[in-house]
C-alpha positions, 0 to 999 in steps of 0.5 A, a space after each residue: 197237667 203241664 203249666 207254663 209257669 212250671 217250666 224253668 228256662 236255663 242257659 244251655 250247658 254241655 250236659 244238655 247236648 244229648 237231650 237237645 239233639 234228641 228233641 231236634 231229631 224228634 221235631 225235624 227228622 233226618 231231613 233237618 240235615 239237608 236244610 240251608 240253616 243246617 249248612 250255617 250251623 256246620 260253618 259256625 258253632 252256636 253261642 252257648 251263652 245265648 242258647 237256652 233250654 226249657 226244663 219241666 219236671 226235671 226233663 229238657 222239653 225244648 231248646 233254642 240256639 243262636 249262632 254268630 254269623 255275618 251277613 256280608 260285612 254285618 254281624 248278626 245271629 242266626 236262630 235255630 234250631 228251635 224245637 219243643 217236644 210234641 207233648 209241650 207244643 203250642 203252649 208257649 214254651 217255644 216263644 218263651 225260649 225265643 224271648 229269652 234268647 233275644 233278650 240275652 243277645 240284646 244284653 250282649 250287645 248283638 244287634 239282629 237275629 235272622 232265621 228261616 221259619 213260618 212268618 205267622 209264628 214268628 211275626 208276633 215276636 217281632 220277626 219280619 220278612 227280609 227283602 228278597 235277595 238281600 241275604 244269601 243262604 248257603 243252600 236253597 231256602 224259601 225266601 218268604 221264610 227268611 225273617 229278621 229281628 232288629 235288636 237295635 232299630 234299623 240294624 237290618 236296613 240295607 243289609 245285603 250279602 252271603 251268610 258266613 261265619 264271623 271272621 276273627 280278623 275283622 274285630 269283635 261285636 259288643 258280645 265278644 263274638 268275632 264279626 266281619 
């Protein structure tokens, strides 16, 4: 019987990539490649140091990735994909992965995380709807599902702009990722 206490949470390693891809395919199917969040992931590489896997009985059962982005001139992170194998859903592994990723981001000096997701799932983790039209994604997105988490209070207040990769020329965030 599965117990959340038996799950180990580990930083993502290259050896995990095949399992992460399989879990995302299982969770989201081929339609995942048409989403606006996927456009972001095509523009910028995720940060392995801020990305985690859940392991149970030697198998990877879930993962979460954070990608360094800029919203206009403001450095942020984009969460996704977050995916857990169906047999382990609704048991807390996804939320535990998100909490670890947010804490790692906070410790790295990051100030905010955005995502596209279901507000009822993410609200207990502190994610709030972003003001409509404030963040422009590189593709269609349901604006009611565009959410943000401030790792530093007030960091997303007044943020406006297009989601894009962080730029080298503008400097580095506290975590060492390039930002504009």
